[in-house]
C-alpha positions in Angstrom: 0.0 0.0 0.0 1.3 3.5 -0.8 2.2 5.7 2.1 0.0 8.6 0.8 -3.2 6.6 0.8 -5.5 6.2 3.8 -5.5 2.9 5.4 -9.1 1.7 5.6 -8.2 -0.4 8.6 -7.2 2.7 10.5 -9.9 3.1 13.2 -9.7 6.8 13.6 -11.1 9.0 10.8 -9.3 12.2 9.7 -11.9 14.3 11.4 -11.6 12.4 14.7 -7.8 12.8 14.6 -8.2 16.5 13.9 -10.6 16.9 16.8 -8.2 14.9 19.1 -5.3 17.2 18.1 -7.5 20.2 19.0 -8.4 18.7 22.4 -4.7 18.0 23.1 -3.8 21.6 22.2 -6.6 23.0 24.4 -5.1 21.0 27.3 -1.8 22.9 27.1 0.1 21.2 24.2 1.7 23.6 21.7 1.3 23.4 17.9 -0.4 25.1 15.0 -3.2 27.5 16.1 -6.6 26.1 16.9 -9.1 25.8 14.0 -12.7 24.8 13.8 -13.5 21.1 13.5 -13.5 19.8 9.9 -16.9 18.9 8.4 -17.5 15.3 7.3 -16.4 14.8 3.7 -19.3 14.2 1.4 -19.9 14.8 -2.3 -21.8 18.0 -1.3 -19.1 19.3 1.0 -16.5 18.7 -1.7 -18.6 20.5 -4.3 -19.2 23.4 -1.9 -15.4 23.6 -1.3 -14.8 23.9 -5.0 -17.5 26.5 -5.2 -15.7 28.5 -2.5 -12.5 28.2 -4.4 -14.1 29.4 -7.6 -15.7 32.4 -5.9 -12.3 33.3 -4.4 -10.7 33.2 -7.8 -13.6 35.2 -9.3 -12.9 38.0 -6.7 -16.3 37.5 -5.2 -15.0 36.7 -1.7 -11.9 37.9 0.1 -8.8 35.8 0.5 -8.9 34.5 4.1 -5.3 35.3 4.6 -4.8 38.7 3.0 -8.4 39.9 3.2 -8.2 41.1 -0.4 -10.5 40.3 -3.3 -8.3 39.4 -6.2 -9.3 37.9 -9.5 -7.6 35.0 -11.2 -9.8 34.2 -14.1 -7.8 31.3 -15.4 -7.9 29.6 -12.0 -11.6 30.2 -11.7 -12.1 28.6 -15.1 -10.0 25.6 -14.0 -12.2 25.1 -10.9 -15.4 25.5 -13.0 -14.1 23.0 -15.6 -13.3 20.6 -12.7 -16.9 20.9 -11.5 -18.1 20.2 -15.1 -15.9 17.2 -15.3 -17.4 15.9 -12.0 -20.9 16.4 -13.3 -20.1 14.5 -16.5 -18.3 11.7 -14.7 -21.0 11.2 -12.0 -24.0 11.3 -14.3 -26.5 8.7 -13.1 -24.6 8.1 -9.8 -25.8 11.1 -7.8 -28.6 11.5 -5.4 -31.2 14.0 -6.5 -30.1 16.6 -4.0 -26.5 16.2 -5.0 -27.4 16.7 -8.6 -29.4 19.8 -7.9 -26.6 21.3 -5.8 -24.0 20.7 -8.5 -26.2 22.0 -11.3 -27.2 25.1 -9.3 -23.5 25.9 -8.4 -22.4 25.4 -12.0 -25.1 27.7 -13.3 -24.2 30.4 -10.8 -20.5 30.1 -11.3 -20.8 30.2 -15.1 -22.8 33.4 -14.9 -20.3 35.0 -12.5 -17.5 33.9 -14.7 -19.0 35.6 -17.8 -19.5 38.8 -15.8 -16.0 38.7 -14.3 -14.4 38.0 -17.7 -16.1 41.1 -19.2 -14.8 43.5 -16.5 
């Protein structure tokens, strides 16, 4: 098994390990600054994460580090193309709510992309 892959026999999930690390830090251990617990990884949370990335690159939301709204149209297009690829590759395999979410996000991002490209 490759080192970079998750071991399915590992009893603690990534989220559980993250939460354990947060608890250890709150009990006096030092390390990176405390962050909020990670959400469970689902198709919907993955799509929403890509949506946030596209909105960032479209200059719609500020960069969480710099606080600035910067546009990077080629990166926004890359994320939108990734979502289109996901839609195409998952046709017939999504729950109705997942399909609606993906279609809705794609529609919104494509409109925003056209508007951002014109400016």
